[in-house]
N, C-alpha and C positions, 0 to 999 in steps of 0.2 A: 918849592920844587921848580925846576926848569922843564918846560914842555913846549912842543910845537904843535900848531893847529894848522892843518892843510884842508881848506875848503871853509869859507866863511858865509855859507848861505845861512838861512834861518838858524838852523840847528848848530852849526860850527860857530857862528858869531854869538849865540846865547851862551854856548859852552865856554867860549873864550872870556866873555864878560864875567860868568860865574867863577873861572879860574882866577881872573884878575881881582875880583872882589875878595877872594880867598887868599890873596897875598902871594899867588904864584907868578913866576915870570914866564911869560908866554910870547913866543915868536910865531908870527902868522904869515901865511901866504894864501893867495887865491888868484885865480884867472882874471878876476876883476879887481883893478887897482884901487878903486873907490872903496871896495869892501875892506881892503887892507888898511886904507887910511881912516876908515871909520873905527876899526879896532885899534889902530894907533892912537886915535883920539881918546880912547878909554884907557890907555896905558901899556898896550901891547908893543912889541918890537916888530916892525914890518920887515919882510923879506921879499926881494924881487923875484926870487927862483927857489927851487928846492935846494940847489947848491948853497945858495945865500943862507937860506934857513938853517941847514945843517951846520954851516959854519959858524952861526951865531949861538949854537948850543954847546955845551961842554960835553965831555966824555959820558957815557951811558945815556945817550940821547933817547928821548921819548917823543916819538911823532905820532900824533892823533889824526887820523884821516877822516874827514867828514865829506866824502864824495860819493857821487852816485855809484850804485852797485854795478857790478859787471865790468866792461871794458875800462872805464875810469879809474877803478880801484886797481886793476892789474897794471895799467900804464903807470899810475903814480908809484906802486910799488916797484915796477921794473926801473923807474928812474931814480928811486931812493936807494935801492940796494948798493950800487957802487959808491954812494956817498956815505954809507953807515958802516960801522965796525962791529965785530962781534960783541955781543952784549947790549947793544942798542935794541929798542923795542919799537915795533910798529903796531899801532892800534887801529883796527878798522872799525870806526864807530858808525858806520852807515848800515845799510840794510842788505848785506851781502848774504847769498845763500850759504847756510853752514857748511854744506859740502865744499863749497869754493874756499871757505875759510879754513877748513881742516887741510885741504890740498895745500893751499898757500902757506900754512904754518909748517907742513913737512917739508916743502920746498925750500923755506927760509931757514930751517933748522940747521 
């Protein structure tokens, strides 16, 4: 499976490593370039931006976000939307309020 991970803090980095150990192709990005390089050292493909990340995934992209709840999630989604196509998937793996998740799902539908 090809998947992207946005946010390489403790949880995002650990999920990336588990996905890589499971044989998946993982493209990663983070605001911290050192976090990206650490994941690249484990076998991930690094991306310098969300645009670069989306370009490195094939059709039917799956983008897993591990960013702080609230404004960071919304900002990341707002930046991703013009880069994705119908049928692509955004996974909010963070700690968002479920009301926000329902609203975002309806908006993105």
